[in-house]
C-alpha positions in Angstrom: 240.4 130.7 -81.0 237.3 133.4 -80.1 234.2 133.1 -77.7 232.2 131.4 -76.7 234.2 128.2 -77.6 237.9 129.2 -77.5 239.1 126.0 -79.5 241.2 125.5 -82.4 240.0 123.1 -85.3 241.6 121.9 -88.3 239.1 121.4 -90.6 239.9 118.8 -94.0 237.8 117.9 -97.1 238.3 114.7 -99.6 238.2 112.1 -96.9 235.9 109.8 -98.5 237.2 109.6 -102.0 240.0 112.4 -102.5 237.0 114.9 -103.1 234.0 114.3 -101.5 233.6 114.3 -97.4 234.7 116.6 -94.4 236.3 115.9 -91.3 237.9 117.7 -88.3 241.3 117.0 -86.8 241.5 116.8 -82.8 245.1 117.0 -81.7 245.3 117.3 -78.1 248.9 117.3 -76.3 249.9 113.6 -74.9 249.4 114.4 -71.5 245.5 114.9 -71.9 243.5 113.8 -69.6 240.2 112.5 -69.5 238.5 115.2 -68.1 240.1 117.1 -71.2 239.1 114.8 -73.9 235.5 115.0 -72.2 235.7 118.9 -72.7 237.6 118.6 -76.4 234.5 116.5 -77.5 231.8 118.5 -75.6 232.8 121.7 -77.0 233.6 120.3 -80.8 230.1 119.0 -80.8 228.5 122.6 -79.5 230.8 124.0 -82.6 229.5 121.6 -85.2 226.1 122.0 -84.0 226.0 125.5 -84.0 227.7 125.9 -87.4 225.0 123.6 -89.0 222.3 125.2 -87.2 223.4 128.8 -89.0 224.2 126.9 -92.3 220.5 125.3 -92.4 218.7 128.4 -91.5 220.5 130.0 -94.3 219.2 127.5 -96.7 215.9 127.8 -95.6 215.8 131.6 -95.8 217.5 131.2 -99.3 214.7 128.4 -101.0 212.2 128.1 -98.4 211.9 124.5 -99.7 214.2 122.5 -97.1 212.7 119.6 -94.5 213.6 120.2 -90.9 214.0 117.2 -88.3 215.0 118.5 -84.6 216.2 121.5 -85.5 218.4 120.8 -88.7 217.9 120.2 -92.1 217.3 116.9 -93.2 217.1 117.6 -97.0 215.8 119.6 -99.8 212.5 119.2 -101.2 212.9 118.5 -104.9 
């Protein structure tokens, strides 16, 4: 866990067909409250957006051919 998110997420792959697809496992305590769940969802969404925003920026810098919509890479031009 590190600032600014302070959350531990467990990533995994192969969820679509054993090879493709990504997922994140969230495992709160059984005593989790509704407020806790709201916080977990909010922080997780921010982490995912932050990661892909950095990744998209890297791809665009590498090839200059990306198409961006609302700040996120949608696809690479052929």
